[in-house]
C-alpha positions in Angstrom: 0.0 -5.6 77.9 3.1 -7.5 79.1 2.9 -9.6 75.5 3.3 -6.5 73.9 6.1 -5.3 76.2 7.4 -9.0 75.6 7.5 -8.2 71.3 8.9 -5.3 71.9 12.1 -6.2 74.0 12.5 -9.2 71.8 12.0 -7.3 68.6 15.1 -5.0 70.1 17.3 -7.6 70.7 17.3 -9.0 67.2 17.9 -5.4 66.2 20.4 -5.1 68.4 22.2 -7.8 67.5 21.3 -8.6 63.5 23.4 -4.4 64.3 26.0 -6.2 65.3 26.7 -9.0 62.3 25.9 -5.8 60.0 29.5 -4.7 61.5 31.1 -7.2 60.5 34.8 -8.2 61.8 37.8 -6.8 60.2 39.3 -9.1 57.7 42.6 -8.8 59.0 44.4 -11.2 56.3 43.0 -9.2 53.4 43.7 -6.2 55.0 47.5 -7.2 55.3 47.8 -8.7 52.1 46.5 -5.0 50.0 49.1 -3.6 52.3 51.9 -5.9 52.1 50.4 -5.3 47.8 50.3 -1.0 48.2 54.1 -1.2 49.4 52.5 0.1 52.7 54.5 -2.2 55.0 57.7 -1.1 53.3 57.1 1.9 55.6 54.9 1.3 58.3 54.7 -1.6 61.1 51.9 -2.9 63.4 53.6 -1.4 66.4 57.0 0.3 65.0 58.6 3.6 63.5 59.8 2.9 60.2 60.1 5.6 57.8 56.1 5.9 58.6 54.1 5.9 61.7 53.4 2.9 63.5 49.5 1.2 63.8 49.4 2.2 66.2 50.2 5.5 66.4 47.8 6.4 63.3 45.2 4.3 66.1 45.8 6.3 68.9 45.6 9.3 66.6 42.9 8.8 65.6 41.0 7.4 67.8 37.5 8.7 69.9 37.1 11.4 66.2 33.9 10.6 64.5 35.6 11.9 61.5 39.0 9.4 62.0 38.0 7.1 59.1 37.8 9.7 56.6 40.4 11.2 57.1 42.5 7.9 56.8 40.7 7.4 54.1 41.6 10.1 52.3 45.1 9.8 53.3 45.4 6.7 51.4 43.8 7.0 48.2 44.8 10.8 47.9 48.7 10.7 47.3 49.6 13.7 50.0 52.7 15.3 51.1 54.5 13.7 53.9 57.5 14.4 55.3 59.7 11.4 56.3 62.9 10.5 58.0 65.3 13.5 58.0 62.0 16.2 56.9 62.4 15.4 53.3 58.9 15.6 51.0 57.9 12.8 48.9 54.6 11.3 48.0 52.2 9.1 49.7 51.6 5.8 47.9 47.9 5.1 46.8 46.5 2.2 48.5 46.6 -0.6 45.4 42.6 -0.9 44.9 39.8 0.8 43.9 37.2 -1.5 45.9 36.1 0.5 48.5 35.0 -2.5 50.1 39.1 -3.1 50.2 39.8 0.5 51.4 37.4 0.7 54.3 38.7 -2.7 55.0 42.1 -1.7 55.7 41.7 1.4 57.2 39.8 0.0 59.8 42.5 -2.5 60.7 44.7 0.0 60.6 42.2 1.2 63.1 42.2 -1.3 65.5 45.4 -1.7 66.2 
């Protein structure tokens, strides 16, 4: 009985450790490169507002929300109308990638700020 308990605990620990390695850390350099090539950094900065809100504000807005990643992904891939300085509306630029992994990495980087 003790052997089963020990094996069960070891299996559970092993599964937990492998799950944490599956959700790998954000590739910050890759996210920054995509943000730069997509002209995101012309309107956004990590810690200060520019023409658009800082990434810290974006992250705070979606913190703890289950659909936050989906909403930011849709926002950066669909080009919705946005209000900018002075209340003017314009189309938000679309991320310069069709690779779902690159887009997910960018969104996770934004939300990690």
